[in-house]
N, C-alpha and C positions, 0 to 999 in steps of 0.2 A: 618705395624697393628700385632699386637699381641691380640689370642682370651686364656685368660685364661695364662697358659705355653706357647701356640701353638704360633709359628712367622708366621705366614703368608707370608704377605710380610717381605724380611728383606735383607737392603742395597739396592734397587730398584734405579738405580741413572742417569735418561737419559736427555733431553735437547732439545725441540722443534722447529725450528727457522722458521720466518712468509711463508706460504707459502708453507712451507712441507709438505709433503706427511706422513704420519705413519704407516705401519700397528703392532699390537701388537697383535704376535703371544704366543700361547703353549693350553699345552692340561686342555683336563676337571678339574677344581679346582687347575691352577696352581697360580691364583690371578691375570689375565687378569679384570674380571668387578671391582673387591675391589680394585683396580691401578685405573678402571675409575672412578669408584664411588667418589675417594679419591679425582681427581684431579677434579669432576665438585662441589664437593662441599655438598656432599649428604653425605659421609661417614668421620667421624671426622678421623683422624688417631690416630696411639697408640707414635709415636714418628717420628723425621725426622723434612726437612726442603720443604717445598713445594710451587712452587710458581708458579701460572700460571695468563697469560696476564701480570704482575706485583703484582700481587695481591694475599695473603695468602686462598686459597679457602676456610679454615675453618671462614673466617671472611669476606666473598666476600655481597657485597651488593646488591639492585637488578639492578643497574646500572652494574655490573658487570658481572651480572648475563645477563644481554640485548648482552652483545658481545660474548658472546657461545652461539653453538646450539646443542642438544642435540634428538639424534636417537636413542632410545632406542630396545631391541630384540623385542618389545612388547609396548604397552599401553594400556589401559579400554577406547575403540569405546567408542563415541559418536553416535551412530548409526543410531540415529531418526533423526540427523545432514544433513543437505547435503555439499558438499564440499567443495564450495565457499565458504558458510557461517562462516563456520567452520573457514577456514582460515580467514574470513577479522574479526570473531571472536575475534582471535589468534592476528592478526597485528595487537589490537587496544593497547595493552598490551606491544609494543616496541614502540608504539609513543614517548609515553614522553619521551624515550631519540635518536632521531632524535638532529643530529649536523648539522652546514651547510655544516660541510664536507662529514658530510653520513649520509641519509635518510633511519631512519627504520619508519616500517617493505616497505620488498618490496611491488609492485604494486600487485593485488589478483591475475588479468587476466596474464602480465609477469608470477607470479610463477606454475600457469597452468600451461603454456607453455612449460614451463623449464623443469615440471616435465612426461610433456604429458600428463594431465586430464581434458584436457580443454574443451573436447566432454564429461568430467564426471561433470564439472561443477554443475547442477542440479540434480544431484544424489545423494537421500542417503549417507550416508556410512553402512550403513548394506546391503545397492545392489551392492558394490565394493564387486574384485574379491579377491584372497589374495592380488597378483604383484602387485594390482592397490591402495590398500590398504597401502602395502608401501611405496606406490611411497608419497601417503598423508605422512604418516610418514617424509620420505624425507624431502615434503616442508612444515612439519611443524618444521620441524628442519633448514631448509634457510631463515624463512620467516623472519626473524630479520636483516640481512647480517652478521653473524655470524664475526668475525677474527677469531675463535677457531669453529671446529667442530668434536663433538664426531660421531663417527655411529658406533655402536655394532652390527655386520652381517649386516649389510645394505642390502645386497641383498638378503637374505633367502627369497624364498619364488617367487622368477623374472623370466620370463623366460630368454630364450638367449640373445630377438631383448631388453627388458628389460632393460639387465643385462648391455649391449653394451651405451645403449643411462646414464648409470648412470653411469658408466665408465667414458662417454664423460665431463657428469657434473661433476664428482669428480677434472679431470685436466681441466676444465674452470673456476672452483673455487679458484683452487691454485694458475694457470699460471695466469687469468686476472684480478679474481681479490686478491688473495695474502691471501685468506686465508688459516691456518692453517688443518690442518685436522689428527683426529687420531679416523683411524681405527680397531676395534676386528673383526676376519674370520678367519671361520674351513677352508676356501676357499684359497689353495694357490694359486694356480693361479690367480685366483686376488688380491694379495697378491702380485703377481709378476707382475702383467699391471699393479699395480693402486700408489703402494708404491716407495717412495725416496730413504724412508730407512725402516729394519723391524726388531725389535726386537724381540727377545723370550725370554717367562718367563717360565722357567719351576722351582719347588721348591721353590717359593717365590721369587728366584732372575733375572734381564737381565742375559743370560748366550749368546746370541749375541746381536751381532749390529751395521749394514752396510747394504749397496746395498744388493740388489738378486746372483750381481757381487762378491763382497767384499767377501760376507759370503761363495759363493762359493768357492773364492781360499782355504780359511780357511778352510774346509770341507778335497780339491785335488785339491796340484797343478796340478795335471794334465788332460790332454784332451784324453778323448777316442775317439779312431779312428776304426770304422770298414770300409771294403771294403771287393770284391769278387774281386778274379784271376783265372782264368783257373777251376772255378770251383767250386771251395771254398774260402770258408770263416774264414774271418785274423779277430782278435781282439788286438787291442798295446794302449797301455796312456804311451803319451809321455811329458813331463813335456811343451815344446814347440812343439805343433799341428800345428799349421800353418809350419813348417819347414818340422819336419816331414812327411807334407799332398806333399808339397815340390817333398821335394825327392822323393820321393812315383811314384807321376803322373811325375817325373824325369828318374824315372828306370822304369814306367810297363807301362803307356803311356795309349792307347787307353785300355791293359789290363786289367783295374781297373776298375768295375763299382760297383753298390748298395755302393758310398762313404759314409759315414754319419759320422759327429764329433760331440760331445758331451760333455760340460762339465758337473757337478755335478747342478743337478735341486735343486732347492729351497726345492723342497721333501726331495731329499736326506739328501740338506742341514737340513733342520727340522730334518729326525729322526736320523740324527746322534747327532746334539746337543743334543735332547734331552735325547736321547742315551748314551751321552756322562754322564749327569748330573744322571740320573735314575742308573747308574752302578759303579759310581765319577770316570771315568775314563777321566780326562783332556788333555788326549795325543794325535797322531794322530795315532798310533797303531792300534786302533776301528778299527775290519771288515767294511769296505764301497765303499764306491766310489770310489776312489782314488785307490785301494789296490790290487785292480782287475790284472792282466797283462796276457794277452794264445792269443798264436797260434791256430785255429786250420782249 
C-alpha cells in the first residue's frame, strides 16, 4: 500500500491455514489496520497479490463476504434496537448463502448463549455496558458461521471473566469449527494465550513470524535461571536450562531455594524485534533478554 510516495506496507507476505489462530502485533502506525482492511476487501491495495478463501478481496462478491466474520474496534450503535432483535435482523442477510453442508445463520438463542448475553436478549443496546456491547460485536461477527474471522482489539472493555470466556470461544471456533482467526491486539498476554502463530509488523513489514516459543528462541537461545543459596541470590543464563538445573540440584540439593526458570516472554520478543527494526539492527548483539549473565 502506497500513499503518494510513501510505502505504508511493503513486502508483507504470510499465509494462514484453516483452523489457525494468528495474532498480528505491531506499534501504532505500523500498518495493522491497513493490512486487515485490504484482506477484508474494504481497502484497495496499490500492488501485490492477495488471496482470501481463494478469492481476491478486491473482487469479492456477497457470497464470498458471507464466509467472513468481522469484529471492528468500534461500530455505530443501533441504540434503540433490542439485542436479540438486532441479531435476528443481521442473520437474515446470511440466510440466502446457506448450503446443505453449512447452515447460516446461527440460531439467535444459541448465539446469545455463546457470547453470554442470554439474559440481556430483550434489553436495548443503549442500556448495555461497554463489555456487553463488545460481546454483541463478537456475536455479530460470528452470526454467519464464518470460515475466516477478523478480530480487531476484540476484548477491549472486557472484565477478566468476560476475557476468559472470549478466549474459550476463540479456541472453540478454531478447534471445533475449523474457523481461521486473524486478530490484532495490544495485549501481548492475550496474543500468547490465543495464537498458534504471531506476526509482528513494524515499519510496514513483517519482521517476525512464528509461535511464541519459536520467536523466543530467535531472540534468545538462553534460559535465565535464578535461585537462592546460603542467603545469596544467583542469576545465570544457560543454553540448556534443564541440564543446568539438574546439575545445580545434584550439587546443592536442598540448599537451593526460590528456584525460577524463565525464557524470553512475548513482551521481550516484541520489544526486541521492534527495537531491531527501529535501529536498523538485525543481528543478535542487541542488548536484550538473552545477553545478561550475572552472579551476585
